Each structure stands twice: as structure tokens, then as C-alpha cells.
VEXDREN-309025 format. One record per residue (C-alpha): residue in three letters; y negated, x, z negated. Coordinates in steps of 0.5 Angstrom, whole numbers. Layout:
<rec rest="ALA" north="Y" east="X" up="Z"/>
...
END
This chain:
<rec rest="MET" north="-145" east="228" up="-178"/>
<rec rest="PHE" north="-142" east="225" up="-184"/>
<rec rest="LYS" north="-144" east="231" up="-188"/>
<rec rest="MET" north="-151" east="231" up="-186"/>
<rec rest="LEU" north="-152" east="223" up="-187"/>
<rec rest="ILE" north="-150" east="224" up="-194"/>
<rec rest="THR" north="-154" east="230" up="-195"/>
<rec rest="HIS" north="-160" east="227" up="-192"/>
<rec rest="GLY" north="-158" east="220" up="-196"/>
<rec rest="MET" north="-158" east="223" up="-203"/>
<rec rest="LEU" north="-165" east="227" up="-201"/>
<rec rest="PHE" north="-168" east="221" up="-198"/>
<rec rest="SER" north="-166" east="216" up="-204"/>
<rec rest="LEU" north="-168" east="221" up="-209"/>
<rec rest="SER" north="-175" east="221" up="-206"/>
<rec rest="LYS" north="-176" east="214" up="-205"/>
<rec rest="SER" north="-173" east="212" up="-212"/>
<rec rest="ILE" north="-179" east="216" up="-214"/>
<rec rest="VAL" north="-184" east="213" up="-210"/>
<rec rest="PHE" north="-182" east="206" up="-212"/>
<rec rest="ILE" north="-180" east="207" up="-219"/>
<rec rest="THR" north="-187" east="210" up="-221"/>
<rec rest="PRO" north="-191" east="204" up="-219"/>
<rec rest="LEU" north="-186" east="199" up="-223"/>
<rec rest="PHE" north="-186" east="204" up="-229"/>
<rec rest="ALA" north="-193" east="204" up="-229"/>
<rec rest="ALA" north="-194" east="197" up="-229"/>
<rec rest="SER" north="-189" east="196" up="-235"/>
<rec rest="LEU" north="-193" east="201" up="-239"/>
<rec rest="LEU" north="-200" east="200" up="-237"/>
<rec rest="THR" north="-204" east="194" up="-238"/>
<rec rest="THR" north="-205" east="190" up="-231"/>
<rec rest="GLU" north="-212" east="192" up="-231"/>
<rec rest="SER" north="-210" east="200" up="-232"/>
<rec rest="TYR" north="-205" east="199" up="-227"/>
<rec rest="GLY" north="-209" east="196" up="-222"/>
<rec rest="LEU" north="-214" east="202" up="-223"/>
<rec rest="LEU" north="-208" east="207" up="-222"/>
<rec rest="GLU" north="-207" east="203" up="-215"/>
<rec rest="TRP" north="-214" east="203" up="-213"/>
<rec rest="SER" north="-215" east="210" up="-215"/>
<rec rest="LEU" north="-209" east="212" up="-211"/>
<rec rest="SER" north="-211" east="208" up="-205"/>
<rec rest="LEU" north="-218" east="211" up="-205"/>
<rec rest="SER" north="-215" east="218" up="-206"/>
<rec rest="MET" north="-211" east="217" up="-200"/>
<rec rest="LEU" north="-216" east="215" up="-195"/>
<rec rest="ILE" north="-221" east="221" up="-198"/>
<rec rest="ALA" north="-215" east="226" up="-197"/>
<rec rest="THR" north="-214" east="223" up="-190"/>
<rec rest="LEU" north="-221" east="224" up="-187"/>
<rec rest="VAL" north="-223" east="231" up="-190"/>
<rec rest="SER" north="-216" east="234" up="-188"/>
<rec rest="PHE" north="-218" east="233" up="-181"/>
<rec rest="ALA" north="-211" east="232" up="-179"/>
<rec rest="ALA" north="-209" east="239" up="-181"/>
<rec rest="GLY" north="-202" east="237" up="-182"/>
<rec rest="ASN" north="-201" east="234" up="-175"/>
<rec rest="THR" north="-204" east="240" up="-172"/>
<rec rest="ILE" north="-199" east="244" up="-176"/>
<rec rest="ALA" north="-193" east="240" up="-174"/>
<rec rest="PHE" north="-194" east="240" up="-167"/>
<rec rest="GLU" north="-196" east="247" up="-166"/>
<rec rest="MET" north="-190" east="249" up="-170"/>
<rec rest="VAL" north="-186" east="245" up="-165"/>
<rec rest="LYS" north="-189" east="249" up="-159"/>
<rec rest="ASN" north="-191" east="256" up="-161"/>
<rec rest="LYS" north="-190" east="258" up="-168"/>
<rec rest="ASP" north="-195" east="264" up="-167"/>
<rec rest="SER" north="-200" east="259" up="-166"/>
<rec rest="ALA" north="-207" east="261" up="-169"/>
<rec rest="MET" north="-208" east="253" up="-170"/>
<rec rest="ILE" north="-202" east="254" up="-176"/>
<rec rest="HIS" north="-206" east="259" up="-180"/>
<rec rest="ILE" north="-212" east="255" up="-179"/>
<rec rest="GLY" north="-209" east="249" up="-181"/>
<rec rest="LYS" north="-206" east="252" up="-187"/>
<rec rest="MET" north="-212" east="256" up="-190"/>
<rec rest="TYR" north="-216" east="250" up="-189"/>
<rec rest="SER" north="-212" east="246" up="-193"/>
<rec rest="VAL" north="-211" east="251" up="-198"/>
<rec rest="TYR" north="-219" east="252" up="-199"/>
<rec rest="LEU" north="-220" east="245" up="-198"/>
<rec rest="GLY" north="-215" east="243" up="-204"/>
<rec rest="MET" north="-218" east="248" up="-208"/>
<rec rest="PHE" north="-225" east="246" up="-207"/>
<rec rest="LEU" north="-223" east="239" up="-209"/>
<rec rest="ILE" north="-219" east="240" up="-215"/>
<rec rest="ILE" north="-225" east="245" up="-218"/>
<rec rest="LEU" north="-230" east="239" up="-216"/>
<rec rest="SER" north="-226" east="234" up="-219"/>
<rec rest="PHE" north="-225" east="238" up="-226"/>
<rec rest="ILE" north="-233" east="238" up="-226"/>
<rec rest="ILE" north="-234" east="231" up="-224"/>
<rec rest="GLY" north="-229" east="229" up="-229"/>
<rec rest="VAL" north="-231" east="233" up="-235"/>
<rec rest="PHE" north="-239" east="232" up="-234"/>
<rec rest="PHE" north="-240" east="225" up="-230"/>
<rec rest="ASN" north="-234" east="220" up="-229"/>
<rec rest="GLU" north="-227" east="221" up="-231"/>
<rec rest="VAL" north="-224" east="216" up="-226"/>
<rec rest="ALA" north="-228" east="219" up="-220"/>
<rec rest="GLY" north="-225" east="226" up="-222"/>
<rec rest="THR" north="-218" east="223" up="-222"/>
<rec rest="ILE" north="-219" east="220" up="-215"/>
<rec rest="LEU" north="-221" east="227" up="-213"/>
<rec rest="ALA" north="-216" east="231" up="-216"/>
<rec rest="MET" north="-211" east="226" up="-213"/>
<rec rest="SER" north="-214" east="227" up="-206"/>
<rec rest="SER" north="-214" east="235" up="-207"/>
<rec rest="PHE" north="-206" east="234" up="-208"/>
<rec rest="LEU" north="-205" east="230" up="-202"/>
<rec rest="VAL" north="-209" east="235" up="-198"/>
<rec rest="ILE" north="-204" east="240" up="-200"/>
<rec rest="GLN" north="-198" east="235" up="-199"/>
<rec rest="TYR" north="-200" east="233" up="-192"/>
<rec rest="ALA" north="-200" east="240" up="-190"/>
<rec rest="LEU" north="-193" east="242" up="-193"/>
<rec rest="SER" north="-190" east="236" up="-191"/>
<rec rest="ALA" north="-192" east="237" up="-184"/>
<rec rest="TYR" north="-189" east="244" up="-184"/>
<rec rest="ILE" north="-182" east="242" up="-187"/>
<rec rest="LYS" north="-181" east="237" up="-182"/>
<rec rest="ALA" north="-183" east="241" up="-176"/>
<rec rest="SER" north="-178" east="246" up="-179"/>
<rec rest="GLY" north="-173" east="241" up="-178"/>
<rec rest="LEU" north="-172" east="239" up="-185"/>
<rec rest="GLY" north="-174" east="232" up="-185"/>
<rec rest="ALA" north="-170" east="230" up="-191"/>
<rec rest="ARG" north="-173" east="235" up="-195"/>
<rec rest="ALA" north="-180" east="233" up="-193"/>
<rec rest="SER" north="-179" east="226" up="-196"/>
<rec rest="ILE" north="-178" east="230" up="-202"/>
<rec rest="VAL" north="-185" east="233" up="-201"/>
<rec rest="ASP" north="-188" east="226" up="-199"/>
<rec rest="SER" north="-186" east="223" up="-206"/>
<rec rest="GLY" north="-190" east="229" up="-209"/>
<rec rest="ILE" north="-196" east="225" up="-212"/>
<rec rest="TYR" north="-191" east="220" up="-214"/>
<rec rest="THR" north="-187" east="225" up="-218"/>
<rec rest="VAL" north="-193" east="228" up="-221"/>
<rec rest="LEU" north="-196" east="221" up="-223"/>
<rec rest="LEU" north="-189" east="220" up="-226"/>
<rec rest="CYS" north="-189" east="226" up="-230"/>
<rec rest="LEU" north="-196" east="224" up="-233"/>
<rec rest="LEU" north="-194" east="217" up="-234"/>
<rec rest="LEU" north="-188" east="220" up="-238"/>
<rec rest="LEU" north="-193" east="223" up="-242"/>
<rec rest="ILE" north="-196" east="217" up="-244"/>
<rec rest="TRP" north="-190" east="214" up="-246"/>
<rec rest="PHE" north="-188" east="219" up="-251"/>
<rec rest="ASN" north="-196" east="220" up="-253"/>
<rec rest="ASN" north="-198" east="213" up="-252"/>
<rec rest="GLU" north="-204" east="215" up="-248"/>
<rec rest="ALA" north="-208" east="211" up="-243"/>
<rec rest="PHE" north="-210" east="212" up="-236"/>
<rec rest="PRO" north="-214" east="215" up="-233"/>
<rec rest="SER" north="-214" east="222" up="-236"/>
<rec rest="TYR" north="-210" east="226" up="-231"/>
<rec rest="ILE" north="-214" east="231" up="-228"/>
<rec rest="GLU" north="-211" east="237" up="-232"/>
<rec rest="GLY" north="-204" east="235" up="-229"/>
<rec rest="PHE" north="-206" east="235" up="-222"/>
<rec rest="LEU" north="-210" east="241" up="-223"/>
<rec rest="ILE" north="-204" east="245" up="-225"/>
<rec rest="ALA" north="-200" east="241" up="-219"/>
<rec rest="THR" north="-205" east="243" up="-214"/>
<rec rest="VAL" north="-205" east="250" up="-215"/>
<rec rest="PHE" north="-198" east="251" up="-216"/>
<rec rest="LEU" north="-197" east="247" up="-209"/>
<rec rest="SER" north="-202" east="251" up="-206"/>
<rec rest="VAL" north="-199" east="258" up="-208"/>
<rec rest="TYR" north="-192" east="255" up="-205"/>
<rec rest="LEU" north="-196" east="253" up="-198"/>
<rec rest="TYR" north="-199" east="259" up="-198"/>
<rec rest="LEU" north="-193" east="263" up="-199"/>
<rec rest="ILE" north="-188" east="259" up="-195"/>
<rec rest="MET" north="-192" east="259" up="-188"/>
<rec rest="ASP" north="-193" east="267" up="-187"/>
<rec rest="THR" north="-196" east="266" up="-180"/>
<rec rest="VAL" north="-202" east="271" up="-180"/>
<rec rest="VAL" north="-206" east="271" up="-173"/>
<rec rest="ALA" north="-213" east="273" up="-171"/>
<rec rest="ILE" north="-218" east="268" up="-171"/>
<rec rest="ASN" north="-225" east="267" up="-169"/>
<rec rest="ASN" north="-230" east="261" up="-169"/>
<rec rest="LYS" north="-228" east="259" up="-162"/>
<rec rest="LYS" north="-221" east="257" up="-165"/>
<rec rest="ILE" north="-224" east="254" up="-171"/>
<rec rest="ILE" north="-228" east="250" up="-168"/>
<rec rest="ALA" north="-222" east="248" up="-163"/>
<rec rest="PHE" north="-218" east="246" up="-169"/>
<rec rest="PHE" north="-223" east="241" up="-172"/>
<rec rest="ILE" north="-224" east="238" up="-165"/>
<rec rest="ARG" north="-217" east="237" up="-164"/>
<rec rest="GLY" north="-216" east="234" up="-171"/>
<rec rest="LEU" north="-222" east="229" up="-170"/>
<rec rest="PRO" north="-219" east="224" up="-166"/>
<rec rest="VAL" north="-212" east="224" up="-170"/>
<rec rest="MET" north="-216" east="224" up="-176"/>
<rec rest="THR" north="-220" east="218" up="-174"/>
<rec rest="ALA" north="-213" east="214" up="-172"/>
<rec rest="GLY" north="-210" east="216" up="-179"/>
<rec rest="GLY" north="-216" east="214" up="-182"/>
<rec rest="CYS" north="-216" east="207" up="-179"/>
<rec rest="ALA" north="-209" east="206" up="-181"/>
<rec rest="ILE" north="-210" east="208" up="-188"/>
<rec rest="LEU" north="-216" east="204" up="-189"/>
<rec rest="PHE" north="-212" east="198" up="-186"/>
<rec rest="PHE" north="-206" east="199" up="-190"/>
<rec rest="ASN" north="-210" east="200" up="-197"/>
<rec rest="MET" north="-216" east="195" up="-195"/>
<rec rest="PRO" north="-213" east="189" up="-199"/>
<rec rest="ARG" north="-213" east="193" up="-206"/>
<rec rest="LEU" north="-220" east="196" up="-204"/>
<rec rest="LEU" north="-223" east="190" up="-203"/>
<rec rest="LEU" north="-220" east="186" up="-209"/>
<rec rest="GLY" north="-222" east="192" up="-213"/>
<rec rest="SER" north="-229" east="191" up="-212"/>
<rec rest="GLU" north="-228" east="184" up="-216"/>
<rec rest="SER" north="-223" east="186" up="-221"/>
<rec rest="MET" north="-218" east="191" up="-223"/>
<rec rest="LEU" north="-214" east="186" up="-226"/>
<rec rest="LEU" north="-213" east="183" up="-219"/>
<rec rest="VAL" north="-211" east="189" up="-216"/>
<rec rest="GLY" north="-206" east="190" up="-221"/>
<rec rest="GLU" north="-203" east="183" up="-220"/>
<rec rest="PHE" north="-203" east="184" up="-212"/>
<rec rest="SER" north="-200" east="191" up="-212"/>
<rec rest="LEU" north="-194" east="189" up="-216"/>
<rec rest="TYR" north="-192" east="183" up="-211"/>
<rec rest="PHE" north="-193" east="189" up="-206"/>
<rec rest="ARG" north="-189" east="194" up="-209"/>
<rec rest="TRP" north="-183" east="189" up="-210"/>
<rec rest="ALA" north="-183" east="187" up="-203"/>
<rec rest="ALA" north="-184" east="194" up="-201"/>
<rec rest="ILE" north="-177" east="196" up="-203"/>
<rec rest="ALA" north="-174" east="193" up="-197"/>
<rec rest="ILE" north="-178" east="198" up="-192"/>
<rec rest="THR" north="-173" east="204" up="-195"/>
<rec rest="ILE" north="-168" east="201" up="-189"/>
<rec rest="HIS" north="-173" east="203" up="-184"/>
<rec rest="GLN" north="-176" east="209" up="-187"/>
<rec rest="PHE" north="-169" east="212" up="-188"/>
<rec rest="LEU" north="-167" east="211" up="-181"/>
<rec rest="ILE" north="-174" east="214" up="-178"/>
<rec rest="VAL" north="-173" east="220" up="-182"/>
<rec rest="VAL" north="-166" east="222" up="-180"/>
<rec rest="PHE" north="-165" east="219" up="-173"/>
<rec rest="PHE" north="-173" east="220" up="-171"/>
<rec rest="ARG" north="-171" east="224" up="-165"/>
<rec rest="ASN" north="-165" east="220" up="-163"/>
<rec rest="ILE" north="-170" east="213" up="-163"/>
<rec rest="TYR" north="-176" east="216" up="-160"/>
<rec rest="THR" north="-172" east="220" up="-154"/>
<rec rest="ALA" north="-168" east="213" up="-153"/>
<rec rest="SER" north="-169" east="208" up="-147"/>
<rec rest="HIS" north="-173" east="202" up="-148"/>
<rec rest="GLU" north="-167" east="198" up="-148"/>
<rec rest="VAL" north="-164" east="202" up="-154"/>
<rec rest="PHE" north="-170" east="203" up="-158"/>
<rec rest="ASP" north="-171" east="195" up="-157"/>
<rec rest="LYS" north="-164" east="194" up="-160"/>
<rec rest="ILE" north="-165" east="199" up="-166"/>
<rec rest="ILE" north="-171" east="197" up="-168"/>
<rec rest="GLY" north="-170" east="190" up="-167"/>
<rec rest="GLY" north="-164" east="191" up="-172"/>
<rec rest="VAL" north="-168" east="195" up="-177"/>
<rec rest="VAL" north="-173" east="190" up="-177"/>
<rec rest="ILE" north="-168" east="184" up="-178"/>
<rec rest="SER" north="-165" east="188" up="-184"/>
<rec rest="VAL" north="-172" east="189" up="-187"/>
<rec rest="PHE" north="-174" east="182" up="-187"/>
<rec rest="LEU" north="-167" east="180" up="-190"/>
<rec rest="LEU" north="-167" east="185" up="-196"/>
<rec rest="GLY" north="-174" east="182" up="-197"/>
<rec rest="PHE" north="-171" east="175" up="-199"/>
<rec rest="ILE" north="-165" east="178" up="-203"/>
<rec rest="ILE" north="-171" east="182" up="-207"/>
<rec rest="ILE" north="-174" east="175" up="-208"/>
<rec rest="LEU" north="-167" east="172" up="-211"/>
<rec rest="ILE" north="-166" east="178" up="-215"/>
<rec rest="LEU" north="-173" east="177" up="-218"/>
<rec rest="ASP" north="-172" east="170" up="-220"/>
<rec rest="PHE" north="-165" east="172" up="-223"/>
<rec rest="ILE" north="-169" east="177" up="-228"/>
<rec rest="GLU" north="-174" east="172" up="-229"/>
<rec rest="GLU" north="-169" east="167" up="-231"/>
<rec rest="TYR" north="-165" east="171" up="-236"/>
<rec rest="ASN" north="-171" east="174" up="-239"/>
<rec rest="ILE" north="-169" east="181" up="-237"/>
<rec rest="GLN" north="-174" east="186" up="-241"/>
<rec rest="ASN" north="-178" east="192" up="-239"/>
<rec rest="ILE" north="-178" east="190" up="-232"/>
<rec rest="PRO" north="-185" east="188" up="-230"/>
<rec rest="LEU" north="-185" east="182" up="-226"/>
<rec rest="SER" north="-191" east="179" up="-222"/>
<rec rest="GLY" north="-194" east="172" up="-223"/>
<rec rest="GLN" north="-188" east="169" up="-219"/>
<rec rest="ASN" north="-192" east="166" up="-214"/>
<rec rest="VAL" north="-186" east="164" up="-208"/>
<rec rest="SER" north="-191" east="163" up="-203"/>
<rec rest="ILE" north="-194" east="170" up="-204"/>
<rec rest="GLN" north="-187" east="173" up="-205"/>
<rec rest="VAL" north="-185" east="170" up="-198"/>
<rec rest="SER" north="-192" east="173" up="-195"/>
<rec rest="MET" north="-190" east="180" up="-197"/>
<rec rest="VAL" north="-183" east="180" up="-195"/>
<rec rest="ALA" north="-186" east="178" up="-188"/>
<rec rest="ILE" north="-192" east="183" up="-189"/>
<rec rest="VAL" north="-186" east="189" up="-190"/>
<rec rest="ALA" north="-182" east="187" up="-184"/>
<rec rest="LEU" north="-188" east="187" up="-180"/>
<rec rest="TRP" north="-190" east="194" up="-183"/>
<rec rest="ALA" north="-184" east="196" up="-181"/>
<rec rest="LEU" north="-184" east="193" up="-174"/>
<rec rest="SER" north="-192" east="196" up="-173"/>
<rec rest="ALA" north="-190" east="203" up="-175"/>
<rec rest="SER" north="-184" east="203" up="-170"/>
<rec rest="LEU" north="-189" east="201" up="-164"/>
<rec rest="GLU" north="-194" east="206" up="-166"/>
<rec rest="GLY" north="-189" east="211" up="-165"/>
<rec rest="LEU" north="-187" east="209" up="-158"/>
<rec rest="LEU" north="-194" east="209" up="-157"/>
<rec rest="TYR" north="-195" east="216" up="-159"/>
<rec rest="ARG" north="-189" east="218" up="-155"/>
<rec rest="GLU" north="-192" east="214" up="-148"/>
<rec rest="GLY" north="-199" east="218" up="-149"/>
<rec rest="LYS" north="-202" east="211" up="-151"/>
<rec rest="SER" north="-204" east="213" up="-158"/>
<rec rest="ILE" north="-211" east="211" up="-157"/>
<rec rest="HIS" north="-209" east="204" up="-157"/>
<rec rest="GLN" north="-206" east="205" up="-164"/>
<rec rest="VAL" north="-213" east="206" up="-166"/>
<rec rest="TRP" north="-216" east="200" up="-163"/>
<rec rest="ALA" north="-210" east="196" up="-166"/>
<rec rest="ASN" north="-212" east="198" up="-173"/>
<rec rest="LEU" north="-219" east="197" up="-172"/>
<rec rest="ILE" north="-217" east="190" up="-170"/>
<rec rest="GLY" north="-213" east="189" up="-176"/>
<rec rest="ILE" north="-219" east="192" up="-180"/>
<rec rest="ILE" north="-224" east="187" up="-177"/>
<rec rest="ALA" north="-220" east="181" up="-178"/>
<rec rest="LEU" north="-219" east="183" up="-186"/>
<rec rest="PHE" north="-227" east="184" up="-187"/>
<rec rest="ILE" north="-228" east="178" up="-183"/>
<rec rest="PHE" north="-223" east="173" up="-187"/>
<rec rest="SER" north="-224" east="177" up="-194"/>
<rec rest="TYR" north="-232" east="176" up="-193"/>
<rec rest="PHE" north="-231" east="168" up="-193"/>
<rec rest="PHE" north="-225" east="168" up="-198"/>
<rec rest="ILE" north="-226" east="174" up="-203"/>
<rec rest="ASN" north="-229" east="169" up="-208"/>
<rec rest="LYS" north="-225" east="163" up="-208"/>
<rec rest="ASP" north="-219" east="161" up="-213"/>
<rec rest="ASN" north="-212" east="164" up="-211"/>
<rec rest="VAL" north="-216" east="170" up="-209"/>
<rec rest="ILE" north="-209" east="174" up="-209"/>
<rec rest="TYR" north="-205" east="169" up="-205"/>
<rec rest="LEU" north="-211" east="168" up="-200"/>
<rec rest="MET" north="-212" east="176" up="-199"/>
<rec rest="THR" north="-204" east="176" up="-198"/>
<rec rest="ILE" north="-205" east="171" up="-192"/>
<rec rest="ILE" north="-211" east="175" up="-189"/>
<rec rest="TRP" north="-207" east="181" up="-189"/>
<rec rest="LEU" north="-201" east="178" up="-186"/>
<rec rest="ILE" north="-206" east="175" up="-180"/>
<rec rest="ALA" north="-208" east="182" up="-179"/>
<rec rest="PHE" north="-201" east="185" up="-179"/>
<rec rest="VAL" north="-200" east="179" up="-173"/>
<rec rest="ALA" north="-206" east="181" up="-170"/>
<rec rest="ILE" north="-204" east="189" up="-170"/>
<rec rest="ILE" north="-197" east="187" up="-167"/>
<rec rest="PHE" north="-199" east="182" up="-162"/>
<rec rest="TYR" north="-204" east="188" up="-159"/>
<rec rest="GLN" north="-199" east="193" up="-159"/>
<rec rest="LEU" north="-194" east="189" up="-156"/>
<rec rest="SER" north="-199" east="187" up="-151"/>
<rec rest="ILE" north="-200" east="194" up="-149"/>
<rec rest="ILE" north="-193" east="196" up="-149"/>
<rec rest="ASN" north="-190" east="190" up="-145"/>
<rec rest="LYS" north="-196" east="191" up="-140"/>
<rec rest="PHE" north="-196" east="199" up="-139"/>
<rec rest="ILE" north="-189" east="201" up="-142"/>
<rec rest="SER" north="-183" east="197" up="-143"/>
<rec rest="LYS" north="-184" east="192" up="-137"/>
<rec rest="GLY" north="-181" east="187" up="-141"/>
<rec rest="ASN" north="-175" east="191" up="-144"/>
<rec rest="LEU" north="-177" east="190" up="-151"/>
<rec rest="PHE" north="-174" east="183" up="-151"/>
<rec rest="LEU" north="-171" east="183" up="-158"/>
<rec rest="ILE" north="-177" east="186" up="-161"/>
<rec rest="ASN" north="-181" east="180" up="-158"/>
<rec rest="TRP" north="-177" east="175" up="-160"/>
<rec rest="ILE" north="-176" east="178" up="-167"/>
<rec rest="PHE" north="-183" east="178" up="-168"/>
<rec rest="ALA" north="-184" east="171" up="-166"/>
<rec rest="SER" north="-179" east="169" up="-170"/>
<rec rest="ILE" north="-181" east="172" up="-177"/>
<rec rest="VAL" north="-188" east="169" up="-176"/>
<rec rest="VAL" north="-185" east="162" up="-174"/>
<rec rest="ILE" north="-180" east="162" up="-180"/>
<rec rest="THR" north="-186" east="165" up="-185"/>
<rec rest="ILE" north="-190" east="159" up="-183"/>
<rec rest="ILE" north="-185" east="154" up="-184"/>
<rec rest="LEU" north="-183" east="157" up="-191"/>
<rec rest="LEU" north="-190" east="157" up="-193"/>
<rec rest="LEU" north="-191" east="150" up="-191"/>
<rec rest="VAL" north="-185" east="147" up="-194"/>
<rec rest="ILE" north="-185" east="151" up="-201"/>
END
């Protein structure tokens, strides 16, 4: 057990280090506006890849668990490979002859399509920590390209060729590692798309909600996206606690009783919340002693505190989403995300052109997270746990109250 934790911990630390270091390295290397363009492009490419992949990764993973010879696995693999190749060719044409930014976004999307399928296959094979390495693939490619900028003093974006090479390499690897070949027909292909549609819708709503603040701010200025993203990236370091435990102990957590689930997730969310405030103290230390080459946000304490609360609620919402899926109530996660999206749209419509727009967008995002979790807990308390998630309910209320008090005081 100890050896497994060490191995998983090392692989997980490597992958998550890349995920968190790459955006911060980009922020230190690029102008704030160029960094904002990078974050905006990433957000849009994640949304595109989620929608066009038709949940191929999800289908691959669950079919692998049930039947390794399923035709759905082969269809999911081939669809991902062909789609990835189509998008990378399209990105090259658009990037060279029309718009380089649009070409780069499509190139990122092509890579993500392959990454999602490959990661799902590896997770379903029982290699969760190795899958986390694949999950960080797009950030690994970006880090390599940013290092080229560092050495050659170039500017973002001009990365289509890099993603072209990376997508082709990953596609070949996916094709070779998944050697399932079975007879397929039009009926099975149609079944693949029908099965993937609701999962794609749910995933699309989740990705849209998560990336909407950056997408909305991008309609105003990439500078705003850069400043907002830097606040978020620092706070998001705290989520590593949750992500590590979910990857390593996923089966234990989601096969446990509601009482045990309550204690584990409650403890994890508290840890994420506390680590977030430790990160704020570290940022203050960096600013006070003027440590060079570390990108800092505007040091607005109200935004920092709000981001810490958002990250803690993100961990809680993701955990509750898993419980809803386990209990066959996944449709309610779609409604939860739609509630968050609607709240973001409504509030941002009134405040997007105001002063302190980054602070207002952060508060709007926080309110939307609260609305999502309130709906999740309402469904779970009514139909699933029957009051057995006392600690989680108490922690949720405490985070909201503590955040409100801190925002009123500072």
C-alpha cells in the first residue's frame, strides 16, 4: 500500500506540477494580454473538444470495464483518431491561410480529442496515476512550446506546428495501444452517437460553466482574462489535495457508505480551503520580499479570498457530482450546471461593463458555484443520503458564511 502511494504520488505530482507550472510560467514569460489569449484559447479549445468528441472517452472507459471486446471501444478509438486528424489538418489550413489564433484553438482541440480517449483507456485499465500524466498532455506540449519562446524570444501564438506533431504522435500511440478490432456496422455506429449525446451534453455544460468567466471576459479584453486567470491559477494549486485522493482512492471513496463518504469529502474540502489561505500568505510573502520572476496577480485580497472559496466549492461540487453519477442521478448534474450557467449569464449581463469587472466576475462565479452545490445537496439530501451528509452540509454553509464575513471585513 505504501509503495503504491509513493508511486502514484510521484506520477501525480509530476503531472499536476506541469498543469500548475505551465500557466504561471506563461504569465511570467508573456505579456498579460498574450497570457490572457493563451488562457482564452485553452478554454475555448476544451469546450470544442468536449462537444465534438461525443463522449468517446467516457464510452471507451465504461465499455472496457464491462466488456473489453465491445465494438463501442473500437468505434470510440477510431472516431477519436479520425476526428483528431481532421481537426489538425483543418487547423493548419485555417491557421496558415486565414486566422492563426483560430488555427491554434483547433490544433489544441485536436490534441484534446486524442488525449481524452487515451486517458479514458488508461484509467479503465486500472492505471489512474499514469492517466494523470496523459491528462496533463496539453500542458506538457504548451510547456515545451513556451520553453522554445523562452530560448528564441518569440510571441504567442504560433504553435500550430507543435500541436500538429504532438497530435499525430498521440494518435499513433492511441491506435497501437488499443488493439481491439471487431466487426462494426451502421447500427453500432449510430448507437455510439446516441449513447454519447447525453454524456456530451452534461460534459459540455460542465466545461462551459467552468470556462465561462474567461470566455465572457475575453469578449471585453484579453488583458482582463490574463489578470483573472492568474488569480485563479494560484488558488487552484489547493485543489491538488482533492484531485490526488480522487485519483488514488476513487474506488474506495465511491464504494463507501454515505457516512464514510461524508467524512472523507468533508475533510478534503476543509483541507483545500485551508491550503488556499496558506497560498495567499505565500503570495503576500513573495510580494513583500519582491521575489523576482514569479508572476503575481493584482494582489486584491477580496478576489483572492473569493477564489479560495471557489476552489474549495469546486472540490465539493466535483465530489457530489461523482455521488450523483454513482446513484444513477446524473441528469441532475446537467440541471445543476445549467443553473450555474444561467446565473453566470444573468449576473454578468448587468456587471460585465462595470468597474472592478474582475472582482465582480469572481463574485458572480462564486454565487453560481453556491447555486450549483445548493441544488446538488437538495437532490442528494432528498433522494440519496437522507440526511447522512451532515458534515458536508455544515462545511458548505460554513465556507459561504466565512467568505461573506471576510469580504465584508477586508
